[in-house]
Backbone as a ProteinNet text record, in pm:
[ID]
protein_1_A
[PRIMARY]
MMSALLALAALIAPAQEPMVCEAQWRDAARNRVVPVRIRMPAGNGKVPVILFSHGLGGNLDAGTLWAEAWARDGDAVIHLQHAGSDSGIIATGKIRTAMSIEQLRARADDVHFVIDQLAQRRREGGCDLRRLDLNHIGMSGHSFGAQTTLAISGQRYPMAGLTLGDPRVTAAIAFSPQPPVAASDASAFGGITLPFFSITGTKDQVAWLNQVTAKDRERPFRAMAPGGKYLLVMEGANHRMFSGQDNIPLPASTPAPHVRDVVARATTLFWRWTLRGDAGAKAELDRLSADLPPGDRFERR
[TERTIARY]
15656.3	15688.6	15564.9	15472.6	15351.6	15271.3	15264.2	15189.7	15253.7	15387.2	15457.8	15424.4	15418.7	15387.4	15244	15151.9	15013.3	15003	15079	15078.4	15134.8	15240.1	15297.9	15196.4	15124.8	15025.2	14919.1	14880.3	14780.4	14834.9	14966.4	15027.5	15036.1	15063.2	15096.7	14998.8	14874.1	14774.4	14675.2	14698.7	14614.9	14500.9	14406.7	14298.8	14346.2	14445.7	14487.4	14637.3	14703.4	14847.2	14877.9	14990.3	15030.4	15059.9	15047.9	15084.7	15233.3	15302.4	15444.3	15464.8	15533.2	15561.3	15711	15768.9	15910.9	15931.9	16040.4	16071.4	16218.8	16265.8	16399.5	16383.7	16413.4	16396.8	16531.7	16531.1	16656.5	16670	16783.3	16818	16900.9	16836.6	16904.1	17020.6	17007.9	17113.8	17243.6	17233.6	17353.3	17377.3	17289.6	17297.5	17307.2	17214.5	17219.6	17079.5	17071.9	16945.5	16936.6	16821.5	16798.3	16682.4	16710.9	16602.1	16526.9	16394.7	16313.2	16212.3	16176.6	16067.4	15971.3	15846.9	15746	15651.4	15629.8	15527.4	15418.5	15303.2	15192.9	15084.4	15050.5	14946.4	14812.3	14728.2	14593	14514.6	14413.7	14327.8	14346.6	14282.4	14286.9	14334	14348.7	14382	14529.4	14560.5	14698.4	14776.5	14904.5	14989.7	15128.4	15193.6	15333.8	15421.9	15544.4	15636.3	15769.8	15827.8	15957.5	16051	16170.6	16271.8	16367.1	16411.4	16506.5	16627.4	16747	16874.4	16952.1	16993.6	17062.4	17206.6	17265.8	17406.2	17498.9	17628.4	17730.4	17708.7	17697.2	17676.6	17533.6	17440.3	17300.6	17218.6	17087.9	16996.5	16857.2	16756.4	16621.4	16560.3	16621.2	16569.9	16599	16698.5	16735.1	16616.7	16599	16491.8	16355.5	16346.3	16215.9	16135.7	16198.4	16125.8	16068.4	16146.2	16099.3	15994.6	16019.5	15926.9	15790.5	15788.8	15660.1	15577.9	15642.1	15570.8	15520.8	15604.9	15566	15452.6	15461.9	15358.7	15225.9	15228.9	15105.8	15041.5	15123.6	15070.3	15017.3	15043.1	14985.9	15082.9	15213.4	15313.2	15357.4	15374.2	15436.4	15586.8	15649.7	15794.6	15856.4	15962.5	16034.8	16176	16209.3	16346.1	16425.3	16547.2	16635.6	16753.9	16801.4	16925.1	17026.4	17148.5	17250.9	17361.4	17364.4	17471	17606.7	17705.1	17839.3	17868.9	17763.1	17783.4	17678.3	17618.8	17515.6	17574.3	17488.3	17533.3	17621.3	17618.1	17702	17850.1	17888.8	18032.3	18091.8	18007.6	18059.2	18153.7	18117.8	18202.1	18332.6	18339.1	18459.7	18570.1	18533.5	18632.7	18676.4	18602.2	18639.5	18536.5	18497.3	18391.5	18436.9	18556.3	18602.9	18611	18662	18679.5	18546.4	18439.2	18308.3	18248.8	18300.8	18249.7	18330.3	18305	18382.6	18291.6	18353	18275	18206.7	18268.6	18206.6	18079.4	18085.1	17965.6	17858.9	17900.6	17803.4	17731.2	17805.6	17743.5	17644.3	17683.2	17593.8	17467.2	17480.9	17365	17271.4	17328.4	17246.1	17173.5	17243.3	17178.7	17068.4	17084.5	16976.2	16852.2	16872.5	16759.1	16691.3	16770.6	16711.8	16630.3	16688.3	16623.1	16491.6	16491.7	16370.5	16260.8	16294	16192.1	16135.4	16221.3	16173.3	16075.3	16110.4	16025.8	15891.3	15890.2	15764.6	15667.1	15721.3	15636.5	15588.3	15658.2	15626.6	15545.5	15565.3	15500.5	15363.6	15269.5	15133.6	15114.2	15174.7	15159.2	15289.3	15305.6	15410.3	15349.2	15318.6	15246.3	15111.2	15081	14955.2	14958.4	15069.7	15084.2	15050.1	14952.9	14909.2	14995.3	15091.5	15185.3	15121.7	15002.3	14933.2	14888.1	14889.2	14850.6	14959	15080.1	15192.4	15184.1	15195.1	15198	15343.1	15383.7	15523.9	15559.3	15464.8	15496.3	15543.7	15535.6	15577.8	15660	15792.1	15884.1	15983.3	15995	16094.9	16209.8	16327.6	16446.5	16504.7	16543.1	16600.3	16701.9	16785.1	16882	16968.7	17039.5	17125.4	17270.4	17363.1	17506.2	17544.1	17589.8	17617.2	17486.9	17374.7	17245.7	17217.7	17273.1	17262.2	17346.6	17465.4	17545.6	17471.6	17403.9	17323.7	17212.9	17150.5	17044.3	17096.8	17212.6	17273.8	17304.7	17356.1	17388.2	17263.7	17156.4	17031.3	16971.2	16996.9	16940.5	17017.2	17134	17207.4	17344.9	17405	17542.7	17633	17728.6	17822.5	17952.6	18015.7	18142.3	18240	18292.8	18374.8	18500.8	18562.2	18685.3	18656.7	18542.2	18507.9	18428.4	18375.6	18295.5	18165.6	18107.3	17985.8	17861	17752.4	17619.6	17528.2	17487	17410.7	17268.3	17231.8	17101.6	16985.9	16867.8	16746.2	16638.5	16601.3	16504.5	16364.9	16338.8	16206.9	16187.5	16296.3	16288.9	16262	16162.2	16117.5	16149.9	16195.4	16233	16318.5	16396.8	16490	16516.6	16545.1	16587.3	16712.7	16818.9	16944.3	16974	16986.8	17026.3	17177.1	17247.6	17393.4	17463.4	17434.3	17505.4	17650.9	17733.5	17872.1	17922.5	18031.3	18084.2	18153.3	18185.7	18252.4	18395.6	18448	18584.5	18685.6	18656	18755.9	18696.7	18619.8	18560.8	18522.9	18502.4	18456	18308.8	18264.5	18124.2	18033.5	18071.2	17986.7	17975	18087.1	18081.6	18004.1	18011	17941.4	17792.2	17752.2	17612.7	17536.4	17606.3	17542.1	17432.6	17433.3	17332.3	17209.9	17203.7	17086.7	16977.1	16872.3	16766	16635.5	16620.5	16494.6	16488.1	16370.9	16360.2	16442.6	16522.6	16617.9	16627.7	16617	16618.8	16738.3	16833.6	16950.5	16928.9	16956.1	16934.4	17061.7	17108.8	17230.5	17223.7	17331.3	17337	17474.5	17485	17611.8	17718.8	17679.3	17775.7	17774.7	17738	17721.6	17854.6	17936.2	18061.4	18097.2	18180.9	18223.7	18375.6	18442.3	18586.7	18665.1	18617.2	18692.1	18683.2	18585.6	18563.3	18624.3	18604.7	18658.2	18672.4	18719.6	18746.2	18633.6	18518.5	18404.9	18352.8	18348.1	18299.8	18150.3	18092.4	17950	17922.9	18012.1	17994	18003.4	18088.1	18101.1	17968.2	17883.1	17758	17657.2	17687.4	17603.7	17642.4	17757.7	17811.1	17728.2	17672.2	17589.1	17472.5	17405.3	17294.1	17339.1	17454.7	17499.2	17544.4	17579.8	17630.1	17521.8	17402.7	17296.2	17231.5	17170.7	17097.2	16982.8	16960.5	16851.8	16715.2	16621.3	16485.1	16447.8	16366.8	16322.7	16429.7	16531.3	16639.8	16625.5	16638.8	16620.7	16735.8	16766.6	16869.4	16819	16824.7	16791.8	16914.1	16963	17077.3	17028.5	17043.1	16988.8	17100.2	17084.3	17183.6	17201.3	17327.4	17360.5	17332.2	17271.6	17237.6	17361.7	17381.9	17498.1	17459.9	17559.2	17540.9	17439.4	17449.5	17363.7	17216.9	17189.9	17051.4	16970.6	17038.3	16966	16943.6	16988.8	16967.3	16820.8	16742.9	16600.4	16572.2	16656.2	16638.8	16644.3	16574.6	16586.9	16632.2	16691.3	16735.5	16884.6	16961.9	17106.9	17168.9	17240.4	17293.8	17422.2	17418.3	17532.8	17486.2	17573.1	17532.8	17483	17382.1	17329	17289.5	17235.4	17193.5	17046.6	16964.5	16822.4	16800.9	16729	16707.2	16638	16685.1	16616.6	16474.4	16377.4	16238.8	16224.5	16299.3	16291.7	16338.3	16450.7	16502.4	16401.5	16351.1	16255.9	16130.8	16076	15951.3	15969.8	16075.7	16096.9	16129.1	16214.6	16248.6	16125.3	16044.4	15923.4	15829.7	15811.7	15721.5	15773.9	15900.9	15956.7	15961	16003.1	16013.2	15875.7	15778.3	15643	15585.4	15608.5	15563.7	15631.8	15761.8	15835.7	15777.1	15750.7	15691.6	15551.2	15473.8	15339	15344.8	15439.4	15453.1	15506.2	15618.1	15686	15618.3	15555.2	15496.5	15345.9	15281.1	15135.9	15092.4	15187.7	15153.6	15076.9	15097.8	15026.3	15095.4	15041.3	15101.8	15097.5	14993.9	14985	15097.5	15134.8	15245.3	15376.5	15396.5	15517.7	15521.2	15408.1	15402.8	15435.3	15385.5	15415.1	15561.8	15616.9	15758.4	15844.6	15809.4	15887.2	15888.8	15790.7	15783.4	15844.3	15913.8	15961.9	16049.1	16128	16219.2	16147.4	16022.9	15947.8	15923.5	15926.9	15899.4	16024.9	16143.6	16266.8	16325.8	16384.6	16449.3	16583.2	16639.6	16772.3	16874.9	16958.9	17059.6	17027.4	16900	16859.4	16856	16880.6	16886.1	16817.5	16738.8	16665.4	16689.6	16729.6	16755.9	16685.7	16656.4	16600.2	16654.4	16661.4	16711.5	16619.9
13506.5	13534.1	13521.6	13429.2	13414.1	13541.9	13612.9	13739	13842.2	13840.1	13933.9	13907.1	13777	13742.7	13778.9	13761.7	13800.8	13951.3	14025	14170.9	14213.3	14142.8	14173.9	14150.4	14039.5	14008.9	14117.3	14169.6	14276.3	14404.3	14425.2	14546.9	14547.2	14431	14430.5	14347.1	14337.5	14263.5	14360.3	14405.5	14505.9	14442.9	14524.6	14476.6	14470	14549.1	14560.6	14585.5	14528.5	14548	14689.8	14747.7	14878.6	14874.4	14988.3	15001.6	15034.1	14976.7	15001.4	15073	15188.6	15268	15297.5	15298.2	15327.7	15441.1	15514.7	15626.8	15662	15743.5	15800.7	15951.8	16017.1	16161.4	16229.3	16326.8	16393.9	16526	16538.8	16663.4	16745.7	16843.6	16922.2	17000.8	17048	17129.2	17050.9	16919.2	16836.3	16744.5	16751.7	16661.5	16516.7	16480.1	16349.8	16288.4	16160.3	16087.3	16008	16018.3	15945.3	15847.9	15718.8	15620.8	15609.9	15595.8	15580.4	15467.6	15403.4	15305.7	15349.1	15367.5	15419.1	15306.1	15289.3	15197.2	15282.5	15286.3	15370.8	15284.9	15310.3	15230.4	15242.6	15140.5	15145	15258	15306.3	15410.5	15542.7	15645.6	15779	15887.7	15856.4	15957.7	15992.2	16094.9	16137.9	16031.8	16014.6	15915.9	15976.1	15938.1	15978.5	15915.2	15964.8	15912.2	15879	15767.1	15721.7	15704.3	15761.2	15742.6	15631.5	15547.2	15440.3	15448.6	15448.4	15459.7	15328.6	15272.6	15143.5	15153.9	15037.6	15031.5	15037.1	15027.3	15031.4	14916.7	14949	14848.1	14798.5	14869.7	14827.7	14889.9	14868.4	14922.1	14937.1	14950.1	14975.6	14857.2	14739.8	14625	14634.4	14713.4	14724.6	14776.1	14714.5	14758	14702.8	14613.3	14564.4	14502.1	14416	14348	14446.6	14547	14646.9	14737.4	14779	14869.6	14805.5	14676.7	14609.4	14615	14592.8	14599.9	14741.1	14841	14980.1	15025	14988.6	15031	14962.5	14836.2	14767.4	14828.5	14886.9	14950.9	15091	15144.7	15274.1	15386.6	15355.8	15458.3	15443.7	15554.5	15550.7	15536.8	15455.8	15436	15466.1	15547.4	15583.8	15528.1	15429.5	15378.1	15468	15503.4	15582.6	15497.8	15520.5	15457.5	15566.9	15549	15653.8	15617.5	15684.3	15661.7	15691.5	15607.7	15627.9	15542	15495.9	15403.3	15293	15272.1	15169	15043.2	14955.4	14828	14846.1	14963.6	14988.5	14987.3	15000.7	15004.5	14865.1	14763.3	14629.5	14580.8	14600.7	14554	14632.3	14750.8	14833.9	14789	14713.7	14672.9	14784.4	14895.6	15010.8	15034.8	14928.2	14939.9	15023.1	14997.5	15071.4	15221.3	15259.3	15401.6	15474	15397.9	15460.7	15506.1	15454.8	15495.8	15617.2	15732.1	15853.5	15966.1	16072.7	16188.6	16254	16245	16301.4	16224.9	16092.5	16013	16033.4	16053.1	16080.8	16212.5	16312.2	16440.3	16422.8	16344	16319.8	16248.3	16153.4	16082.1	16178.5	16262.2	16358.3	16451.7	16494.1	16579.9	16505.7	16373.8	16294.5	16300.3	16289.5	16294.2	16430.2	16538.7	16673.7	16687.9	16641.9	16653	16576.2	16453.1	16371.5	16433.9	16486.7	16553.6	16673.7	16748.8	16860.8	16811.3	16702	16647.8	16600	16543	16495.6	16610.4	16728.8	16846.2	16905.1	16875.5	16937	16847.5	16717.4	16624.6	16583.1	16568.4	16529	16377.6	16315	16171.1	16112	15983	15905.8	15771.8	15752.9	15633.5	15628.5	15516.4	15503.3	15554.6	15609.4	15657.6	15805.8	15838.4	15976.4	16040.3	16121.9	16182.2	16293.7	16337.3	16439	16384	16252.9	16190.2	16200.7	16232.4	16230.7	16345.7	16313	16411.6	16451.6	16560.8	16601.9	16674.9	16684.1	16732.2	16618.3	16495.5	16378.6	16288.3	16312.9	16240.6	16162.9	16032.8	15948.8	15920	15896.5	15863.8	15734	15643.7	15516.8	15469.3	15373.5	15317.5	15214.4	15136.9	15030.1	15056.2	15036.7	15045.9	15186.6	15202	15336.8	15418	15349.7	15416.8	15460.5	15387.3	15431.5	15555.9	15560.8	15682.9	15800.1	15772.6	15876.5	15923	15828.6	15861.6	15946.4	15911.9	15992.2	16133.4	16143.1	16274.7	16360.4	16303.5	16376.4	16414.7	16332.2	16356.5	16460.1	16501.4	16606.8	16570.5	16459.4	16430.1	16544.9	16579.5	16687.5	16629.3	16705.3	16665.5	16781.6	16800.4	16919.2	16928.4	16814.9	16819.4	16861.9	16819.4	16850.9	16980.4	17029.9	17151.6	17136.5	17014.7	16987.4	17000.5	17045.8	17043.3	16973.1	16851.7	16769.6	16743	16790.5	16760.1	16821.7	16763.4	16815.4	16826.1	16947.2	16964.6	16914.9	16881.8	16829.4	16685.5	16617.5	16480.8	16487.8	16412.5	16425	16303.5	16193.3	16074.3	15986.3	15895.3	15816.6	15679.5	15583.5	15448.9	15413.7	15373.8	15336	15188.8	15110.3	14971	14961.3	14913	14900.4	15036.3	15126.7	15255	15234.4	15336.4	15323.8	15454.4	15448.2	15568.4	15659.8	15783.3	15876.9	15835.2	15886.3	15852.6	15948.9	16077.5	16176.8	16278.5	16230.9	16319.2	16236.4	16302.8	16231	16195.5	16093.3	16054.4	16169.5	16239.6	16348	16461.4	16498.3	16608.9	16568.4	16440.7	16395.1	16379.4	16317.6	16277.1	16353.9	16435.8	16505.1	16600.9	16644	16739.7	16674.8	16541.6	16473.5	16468.7	16545.1	16558.2	16490.4	16455.6	16392.7	16248.2	16187.9	16046.7	15960.5	15869.8	15794.1	15651.8	15553.5	15412.3	15346.5	15294.4	15224	15074	14998.7	14854.4	14785.5	14686.8	14615.8	14473.7	14397.1	14259.3	14228.8	14118	14083.9	14039.8	14012.3	13976.5	14077.9	14199.5	14304.7	14373.4	14309.9	14371.4	14322.7	14401.8	14369.9	14381	14273.2	14277.3	14316.3	14278.3	14309.7	14457.5	14529	14668.3	14767	14743.4	14835.8	14762.6	14836.4	14778.6	14805.1	14846.8	14874.6	14743.3	14734.6	14613.8	14623.5	14509.5	14508.8	14602.6	14605.7	14693.4	14840.4	14872.5	15011.1	15065.8	14979	15024.6	15072.4	15050.5	15103	15245.4	15290.9	15419.4	15541.2	15547.1	15664	15680.2	15570.7	15575.7	15634.5	15592.4	15636.1	15781.8	15835.8	15973.4	16076.6	16031.2	16124.9	16185.6	16302.2	16365.9	16274.9	16256.8	16169.2	16220.1	16127.3	16161.6	16100	15994.3	15931	15851.7	15807.1	15729	15582.2	15492.6	15350	15272.1	15156.5	15066.8	14923.5	14849.3	14707.3	14631.4	14538.1	14453.5	14309.3	14243.3	14108.4	14004.2	13906.7	13800.3	13722.7	13712.8	13633.7	13698	13815.4	13880.3	13944	13919.8	13976.3	14098.3	14155.5	14280.5	14267.9	14161.4	14147.5	14129.9	14073.9	14049	14177.6	14289	14413.9	14492.4	14438.5	14507.5	14504.9	14415.3	14408.9	14338.8	14241.3	14167.1	14017	13940.3	13795.1	13737.7	13823.9	13778.8	13797.8	13807.3	13820.6	13680.9	13644.5	13507.6	13486.4	13517.1	13497.5	13424.1	13345.7	13272.1	13364.6	13319.5	13390.8	13534.7	13557.5	13692.5	13718.1	13614.1	13629.6	13636.7	13737.6	13746.6	13622.5	13573.6	13465.2	13511	13418	13458.7	13546.6	13515.1	13596.2	13739.1	13754.5	13887.7	13964.6	13898.8	13963.8	14010.2	13923.9	13956.5	14068.4	14059.7	14160.3	14296.1	14298	14425.8	14489	14408.5	14463.3	14520.6	14448	14494.4	14621.6	14618.7	14731.7	14859.2	14845.9	14966	15021.2	14931.4	14978.5	15054.8	15005.8	15077.8	15214.5	15218.2	15345.3	15446.5	15403.9	15496.8	15538.7	15445.9	15483.4	15595.5	15584.7	15689.1	15819.1	15811.8	15934.4	16005.1	15928.6	15990.1	16010.9	15942.4	15955.7	15998.1	16010.1	16054.2	15952.2	15823.3	15716.3	15684.8	15736.2	15716	15569	15497.3	15355.8	15275.8	15313.2	15246.3	15269.7	15392.6	15420.5	15337.5	15327.8	15248.9	15102.5	15049.8	14911.2	14894.3	14990.6	14985	14987.7	15070.8	15081.9	14951	14863.6	14735.4	14620.8	14651.3	14548.8	14443.5	14483.3	14390	14268	14286.6	14176	14061.9	14088.2	13986.7	13932.3	13979.7	13936	13814.1	13722.1	13605.9	13645.5	13558.8	13586.3	13607.1	13705.8	13737.3	13863.9	13886.2	14013.2	14121.6	14243.4	14354.6	14476.7	14544.2	14664.2	14771.7	14890.2	15001.5	15126.8	15217.6	15348.3	15455.6	15576.1	15690.3	15808.5
8470.1	8331.4	8242.8	8279.2	8199.8	8197.2	8312.7	8315.5	8224.4	8215.8	8127.6	7982.3	7944.8	7806.1	7771.1	7866.2	7841.2	7824.1	7906.3	7893.6	7759	7713.2	7582.8	7472.4	7480.1	7377.2	7370.3	7486.3	7488.6	7428	7444.3	7392.5	7240.3	7180	7037.3	6954.9	6999.9	6923.3	6860.6	6737.6	6674.3	6595.6	6557.6	6470.8	6326.6	6291.4	6151.8	6145.7	6046.1	6030.5	5981.8	6024.5	5974.3	5824.1	5759.7	5618.8	5609.8	5511.7	5492.2	5359.1	5363.4	5243	5239.5	5119.4	5105.2	5005.6	5027.7	4939	4951.2	4857.7	4866.1	4860.5	4971.8	4981.2	4957.4	4868.6	4831.9	4906	4975.7	5042.9	4944.8	4880.1	4776.8	4834.1	4956.4	5016.9	5032.2	5051.3	5069.1	4949.1	4848.8	4733.6	4780.9	4868.3	4935.5	4937.3	4907.4	4909.7	5039.9	5106.7	5230.5	5208.2	5193.5	5182.4	5315.6	5307.8	5428	5407.9	5517.9	5519.4	5630	5594.8	5687.1	5726.9	5855.1	5906.3	5969.2	5904.9	5949	6012.7	6138.5	6204.4	6133.7	6151.9	6096.7	6160.9	6090.4	6144.1	6073.2	6127.5	6065.6	6161	6289.7	6387.7	6391.6	6469.1	6488.8	6565.7	6529	6595.3	6620.1	6731.4	6751	6645	6633.1	6531.9	6596.8	6555.1	6604.5	6485.2	6492.7	6388.9	6432.8	6338	6370.5	6278.8	6340.7	6269.8	6280.8	6167.6	6164.9	6212.9	6238.3	6276	6156.2	6183	6078.9	5980.5	5851.9	5749.7	5739.2	5800.5	5800.7	5689.3	5697.6	5596.9	5658.3	5573.7	5622.7	5696.9	5687.8	5761.8	5911.6	5948.6	6089.7	6171.7	6287.1	6377.1	6342.8	6243.6	6199.7	6313.9	6393.6	6500.7	6601.6	6635.4	6733.2	6668.3	6544.8	6476.5	6454.6	6424.9	6406.8	6535	6648.9	6776.4	6803.2	6777	6804.2	6712	6585	6489.7	6518.9	6556.6	6592.9	6715.9	6801	6920.6	6893	6774.1	6738.4	6712	6702.5	6670.9	6525.4	6455.2	6323	6341.7	6258.2	6266.8	6131.2	6132	6009.8	6020	5937.4	5929.6	5834.8	5872.9	5788.1	5744.4	5621.9	5575.8	5546.7	5600.6	5595.7	5497.6	5384	5285.8	5348.7	5318	5371.5	5492.5	5561.8	5674.3	5670.7	5553.3	5538	5473.8	5425.6	5368	5244.8	5184	5067.2	5096.7	5224.1	5256.7	5272.9	5282.4	5312.9	5204.3	5078.3	4967.3	4956.5	5016.2	5005.4	5100	5204.5	5303.2	5395.3	5396.8	5479.2	5589.7	5653.1	5753.2	5872.1	5922.6	6040.5	6014.3	5898.1	5869	5851.2	5825.7	5808.6	5941.4	6052.6	6183.6	6231.5	6168.9	6193.4	6239.5	6288.6	6332.1	6212.7	6093.7	5973.6	5937.8	5948.6	5920.1	6027.3	6151.6	6257.1	6228.6	6185.1	6149.9	6034.4	5933.2	5819.8	5865.1	5956.6	6009.1	6084.8	6168.8	6242.2	6145.5	6041.8	5941.8	5867.2	5847.6	5788.7	5876.8	6008.3	6101.8	6096	6100.8	6092.5	5963.6	5853.7	5723.8	5720.8	5770.7	5766.7	5852.6	5967.9	6050.1	5975.2	5908.2	5825.4	5719.3	5654.6	5547.5	5600.1	5718.7	5776.1	5799.5	5823.3	5842.9	5710.4	5600.9	5472.3	5379.3	5389.1	5296.1	5348.4	5258.1	5295.4	5287.6	5188.2	5170.3	5118	5141.3	5075.6	5040.4	4912.3	4871.8	4940.3	5003.8	5075.1	5217.7	5261.5	5399.3	5408.4	5491.3	5511.3	5620.2	5580	5674.8	5757.1	5717.8	5795.9	5930.8	5944.9	6071.5	6177.3	6138.4	6231.9	6331.4	6458.1	6565.9	6588.5	6527.7	6533.2	6661.8	6753.6	6888.6	6978.2	6927.9	7005.1	6913.9	6914.1	6826.7	6911.8	6884.9	6949.2	6854.3	6911.2	6832.7	6886.1	6795.7	6838.2	6735.7	6776.3	6684.2	6752.8	6670.8	6721	6682.9	6778.9	6753.8	6704.4	6579	6528.5	6528.4	6513.2	6526.1	6668.3	6767.5	6906.2	6929.4	6865.9	6873.4	6808.7	6697.5	6633.3	6726.5	6795.5	6890.4	7004.6	7057.5	7164.2	7114.6	6992.4	6936	6922.7	6869.5	6851.3	6986.4	7088.4	7221.4	7302.5	7252.8	7322.4	7371.3	7322.6	7361	7317.3	7402.7	7372.5	7317.6	7227.9	7167.7	7185	7307.9	7335.8	7250.8	7217.5	7138.3	6994.6	6940.4	6801.4	6789.2	6900.3	6896.6	6821.1	6824.1	6748.9	6833.8	6771.7	6831.5	6732.6	6765	6671.2	6718.7	6836.5	6893.6	6816.1	6835	6773.1	6881.2	6920.9	7030.4	6997	6871.5	6834.9	6882.2	6913.3	6966.5	7116.1	7161.5	7300.6	7387.1	7328.7	7404.6	7314.6	7375.3	7294.2	7355	7266.2	7305	7226.3	7296.6	7231.6	7258.5	7150.7	7160.7	7142.4	7242.2	7238.3	7229.9	7323.6	7324.1	7364.7	7344.5	7385.5	7444.2	7523	7587.3	7486.9	7528.7	7436.8	7408.2	7297.8	7256.7	7317.2	7316.7	7358.9	7455.6	7552.5	7652.3	7773.3	7885.5	8002.9	7984.8	8055.9	8047.4	8088.2	8195.1	8245.7	8144.5	8081.2	7984.9	7860.1	7823.5	7702.8	7725.1	7836.7	7854.1	7961.5	8038.2	8150.2	8109.1	7983.3	7937.3	7875.7	7872.6	7816	7921.2	7899.9	7999.7	7959.3	7831.5	7790	7840.1	7846.3	7884.1	7789.4	7846.1	7765.2	7819.2	7729.1	7764	7695	7773.3	7720.1	7733.9	7626.2	7625.9	7577.4	7654.6	7619.9	7675.7	7656.6	7704.8	7760.1	7831.7	7896.2	7796.8	7670.4	7566.6	7452.4	7484.2	7384	7354.8	7272.3	7229.5	7090.4	7021.9	6885	6883.8	6921.6	6944	6819.6	6699.9	6578	6540.7	6598.6	6560.2	6658.4	6788.2	6889.1	7022.4	7122.5	7253.9	7353.6	7305.2	7393.6	7451.5	7583.9	7649.8	7675.7	7711.4	7746	7862.9	7960	8076.3	8037.2	7939.2	7892.6	7841.5	7789.1	7728.6	7833.6	7960.3	8067.8	8105.4	8063.4	8109.3	8067.2	7944.7	7913.9	8012.5	8045.6	8141.2	8274.5	8323.6	8455.9	8458.8	8341.8	8337.1	8305.6	8264.1	8228.9	8352.5	8333.5	8441.9	8484.9	8615.1	8660.4	8615.3	8610.1	8570.3	8437.3	8440.2	8316.6	8245.2	8317.9	8256.2	8296.7	8197.5	8220.2	8156.5	8217.1	8165.2	8177.5	8065.3	8064.3	8015.3	8098.5	8063.2	8061.1	7945.8	7928.3	7927.7	8015.6	8031.5	7901.1	7855.5	7738.8	7605	7602.1	7474.8	7413.6	7284.2	7216.5	7133	7067.7	6994.6	6881.4	6803.5	6685.7	6722.3	6839.3	6878.6	6891.5	6916.3	6936.8	6807.3	6695.6	6568.2	6527	6588.4	6555.9	6425.1	6389.7	6264.5	6292.3	6210.4	6217.6	6084.4	5999.4	5867.1	5845.8	5955	5942	5940.5	5834.9	5822.7	5901.8	6030.7	6118.5	6243.6	6306.3	6426.6	6537.1	6608	6725.5	6693.9	6573.8	6536.6	6565.7	6559.5	6587.5	6738.1	6787.6	6931.8	6986.3	7100.9	7168.2	7200.2	7207.3	7234.8	7357.1	7461.9	7583.7	7557.1	7487.6	7456.1	7371.5	7269.6	7179	7254	7338.7	7407.8	7509.7	7589.2	7693.8	7632.3	7529.3	7465.7	7402.7	7331.9	7270.5	7376.1	7484	7589	7656.5	7699	7773.6	7689.8	7562.6	7479.1	7443.2	7422.6	7392.9	7511.2	7630.9	7750.1	7759.6	7730.1	7735.1	7637.8	7513	7415.5	7456	7512.3	7556.7	7659.6	7749.5	7852.2	7792.6	7720.6	7678.7	7561.9	7471.9	7352.6	7364.3	7461.8	7475.1	7614.1	7704.6	7839.7	7921.2	7893.9	7962.3	8094.9	8204.7	8336.3	8377.4	8335.9	8367.2	8303.9	8181.5	8113.8	8187.6	8237.2	8314.7	8442.3	8510.5	8632.8	8604.6	8492.5	8456.8	8419.6	8347.9	8313.2	8439	8533.5	8656.3	8735.2	8711.1	8782.1	8699.8	8591.3	8499.5	8568.1	8666.3	8733	8787.8	8829.8	8890	8791.7	8661.9	8560.5	8493.1	8534.8	8469.6	8540	8465.5	8527.3	8588.4	8672	8727.6	8615	8632.5	8531.6	8456.1	8423.2	8361.3	8468.2	8425.6	8521.8	8465.5	8548.4	8507.6	8612.7	8567	8658.1	8606.6	8698.8	8659.8	8751.8	8696.8	8773.8	8750.4
[MASK]
+++++++++++++++++++++++++++++++++++++++++++++++++++++++++++++++++++++++++++++++++++++++++++++++++++++++++++++++++++++++++++++++++++++++++++++++++++++++++++++++++++++++++++++++++++++++++++++++++++++++++++++++++++++++++++++++++++++++++++++++++++++++++++++++++++++++++++++++++++++++++++++++++++++++++++++

């Protein structure tokens, strides 16, 4: 485990902290505002870009722990906030109803819109958007954000007749993914061909919200087409730990040090391989099992 921690330190020890810029971008076609938070790595060269989508009732703070590691390693990270399923719904008491196919469509359209904006805008505050390498775009998210990530990656919705994917996204990481509601696993996920990393824990469930079990969260990985597919299951990790935040005032919400370190290391290696073509990073990721303690599980297909 000590070698794993040393490798992690080498991965996320930058000379300079990333710049953070915030904005509210208005989609005139939908009369909708999409708040964004940009983490731009130090330097002047081109960098890959990763989008992060929060869970139900979340905001721009979601994914902070993971995004900090990715940005320090040299990737730009764009956090998105989705009106209608963000923190604004908490006071309404209608949290369950916000997790709908209509909100999923709105979230996917937010992603399409933000990618369009990244190609059109030159700067946002102190962040130079011309540095973004839009040929290498990653998509990630937690919980409802994981569903958004699956949708953008090519999940099929045969009952709804929806197509929400975005071919500009070249790799994806889903924290706490879940199986389809009204389709077989194969019909929903069999068409996802891009590199995809699913991350969950043995206590990853939200009993008050739905009946999805921790084991169910492995099903998207098993139904996807083989090739570049990874699954990390962490012993004892619960749903909130994967939100990537340490400021949630609920018990057991901050990731344990082991969870935080392994997730940061594994996901950074995945992005290095998929967004930068680093074969060495892929080889190291493929050997991840050797550094995991008993109880944690790592699979690839």
